[in-house]
N, C-alpha and C positions, 0 to 999 in steps of 0.2 A: 447411482451416478456411469454414465460412460468413460471411459479410461483413453480412447479414441482421440488424441487431441493432439496430432506428430506436426512436429515442425523440422523438417532439416535448417539447420544454418550453419556458417561458417562464422569460427570464434578466434578473434582475436585478441593480442597479448594490446593493451591499454594504458596512458601512460596518465590514468584518470587520478584525481585527486582528492578522490574517494580509495585514495590505496591501501589503508590500516585493511579495507573487509574486501581487494582488490582480489577477486579469483585471476590468476596469473598462467600465462599460457606463453610458451616461447616459442610456438610456431602455428602456421595455421591449421585447424583440423577439422572434420566434420565430427558433426556431434549430433545425435540425434534425441531429442529433446521429447517427450513426453508426458502429458498432465495426468495424476493421481489424485483420487480422494484425502488429504490428509487423512495421517494415520501415526499410531504413537512411536512407529517407527523412525518418523521424522521432528520428532521433539529435536532434537540436536539440530537438526539443519533448521527450523524454525526459528528457534531462540535466537542462533546467529544474525539470522535475518532483522528479525527486532531490534537486534542491540545495533545494527548494523541503521536501523531508521531511527532509536530514540537515543542511545547513546549509555553508558553508565551511568550518567548521572540524572539521569531520570526515575522521579521515585515511582516507578512502576513495576510490578512484578513481573517482568520475563517469562519465568518459566510458568506459573501460574497463567498469563495472558495466552503461550504457546498450546496448552495442555487443555485453554479453554475453545483458542480454535480448533484444534483436532477433536474437541468433542461433538461439536457440529456439525458433524460429518457427512450431511445434507448440502452445505454449503461450501465453495471455495477448493484453489485446487493449487496444487503443490508440482512446479516443475523438476522432473526427475530426467535421468539417463533413461534411454528406449530400455522396456526391458529384454530385449532383444540381443544389445547391444550388452547390454548390464550382465547377461548370463556367459556371455564369450570371454568377459575383461576376465583378467585376473587379477583386479585389482577390487576384492570383494567390497571397498568401502566406497567406490565411486558406483556402486549403485542405489550407494544410503544418500547419499551428497542429493541436499537439495538448493539445486541452481535458482529457482523463484517461488511466490505465491502470490495470490490473487486469491482475497477474499474478505465478507466483510462479514462485522461481528455488530451486534445490536448493543447499541447505549442503552437502549429504554428496557429491556425487560432481557436477561432477570440484572434485578440491583443487587450489585453483589462488588465485591471488594475490588474487585479485576475492572468492571465498568465505573466506580466510584471514583479509583486512582487516574484512570483513562480521562474523567470529568474535569478532576483537580490539573490533571495536567496541561487539557486545552484551556482550561480556563485562567490556566496563569499565565501562561505562555499570551492568553490574550491580551490578558490586565496590565503586564509587564511590554505590548508591542507600540507601533506609533501610527497605529492604526486610528481614523477619524473617530471621535465617540459616540459618533450616530452609527458607524457601522460596528464598534465594541459595546454598544446596548442592543444590536439587531444580533449578533454573532452570540450574547450571554442569552438574549431570550429567545435564542431557537434551541439554542442547549438545555436552558432547563427546560420549558416546555419537551423536549425529548428525555429529560430525566424523570419529568411528574407523567409522562403518557400523557400528557391535557390535549384533550381537543384534537382528537386524533394524531397528534405530533409523537413519531417516531424517528429515532435518527442511527441510521448506521454508520461506522467507521470502517470508510475504506484500507485495506491494505496492498497496497500494491510494492512489493521489496524484487530484487533480484540481484547479483553479480554484475558487477557497471562492464563486461565483456559480453552480458546475456543480449541481443538487438533488443531493440522494442518490436520487433514482429510478432514473437511469442507472445506477447498480452491481449492480441485479435483475439484468440480465440478461447484464452483465459478469459479475458471479461464476458466476451460472448457465452461462454458457459454461464458466469456467476448471473446473469440479467437472469438467465433460462433457471437458473438454481435459485434464485430470488422469488420469481413467478412462480413459481411450484412451491416454496414454501407460504406465499402469501395467500394460497388456494385451496391448504387442507390446518391444521391443527395448530402451526405456527405463525397467521395472518398476525397475530397480536404482535408478536415481535418481530416478523420482519417485514410488515407492511410500511416500507418506507416513505415517509413523507419528506425528508434533509439527508443530505449524507456530509459526511466531513471526512478529508483526505492532507494525509501529511505528504510532502512531495519534498526533492531534494533538489537545491537550486544553488545556481553560482550566482547568486546576484550583481550584475556590476553597475559597478559605482561611475555617476555619471564623470563626464570628463571636461577638462577646465574650458569649453562651450557651454557644458551644461547638458549636452547628448548623454542619454544612453547608449549605450550597445547592444542594449536589451539580454534578458536575462536567460542563462542557457540551463535547462532541467534534463537531472541526471538521467531519467527515465520518459524518455523525448514524451510520448504519448500523454505522460502526464499536464504537459502544454493547452492540449485539443480539454481537459478539464477546467485549467485555470483559464481558458477563455469563459466557461459557461458560472463559472463561479458570480454567487452574490455576495458576497463579500473575502477577503483573503489578506492574511496576515504574515508577515517577514517575523522568526526569533532564529537566537542563537545557541549552539550546539558548542557543549569543550569536548573534543577528542583527545587531547593533549594538552599541557599544562600551558602552551602556547598557540596553539592551534584550536581555531573555531571554525562551525561552519555554518551555512543558511539551511533552515527548515523553512517551507512554507504550508501554511494552513490554507485551506481552500473549504467554504462551506456549498455547499448544493443543494438545489430544488431538485424534487424525482427529476423533474421534466429536463433541467438542465442536462444531469446525469445521463438518462436517457439521448440523449442530442449527441450529447460526447461520444458515447458509444457507438452511434449512428456514423461519426466523423471519423472514429478510431477503425469502425466496418472500410469505410471508402477511402481513407487514408495509406491502411498498412494493408 
């Protein structure tokens, strides 16, 4: 896989509500980001990003999931500091920092403890949600078919996670590369695992409460490009996670068809 996925972006400090995992920058700095194939040295950084998405309360073995992501080294990109800059840096740790990740993990094959825990997690959040019964049944039907690999069903779990200060523009080349990698995988021996008919994605959102007039100001997606995926979703639902004793945050699960996912990627390329 080519590592030539550089973007120069200005990173500014942010007062985001996701401050518990926030990458804090005191002043404006220029950072060259570069995309790399996930490797063993990225394990700690990937775990940190997964915890940011799921939280400690999730009954998911985060280290196992991180290792599974790394093991499928033909799909996915981690965002790190450019090698040219990291070589000049006096901070050895900065070269190993993972600022973001975009990848897709197959929930159809292999069927192991990692995929089972992800299925159980998604189904439990679905059952506890306030989504309409018809939508709930549809979501469960797609997940069950994906788990069984029935009638050509194949389910991919999209992971799109990064520090809050990293701008959405970095996602465009990462998703573009992901679609190329999935296409390559389906044309080779990985077809049965990566010929996805549907995708599931978990998004971080600030869900606006309706005002006294009943009008909502709209929801804010922490990763702005995920709103474009939301517009193409077949069904979606929200759930809460606890990050502290008295703090909860909202997560939104999206279910997309293959066509909907591709349309969202096209829109991202046009808008970002």
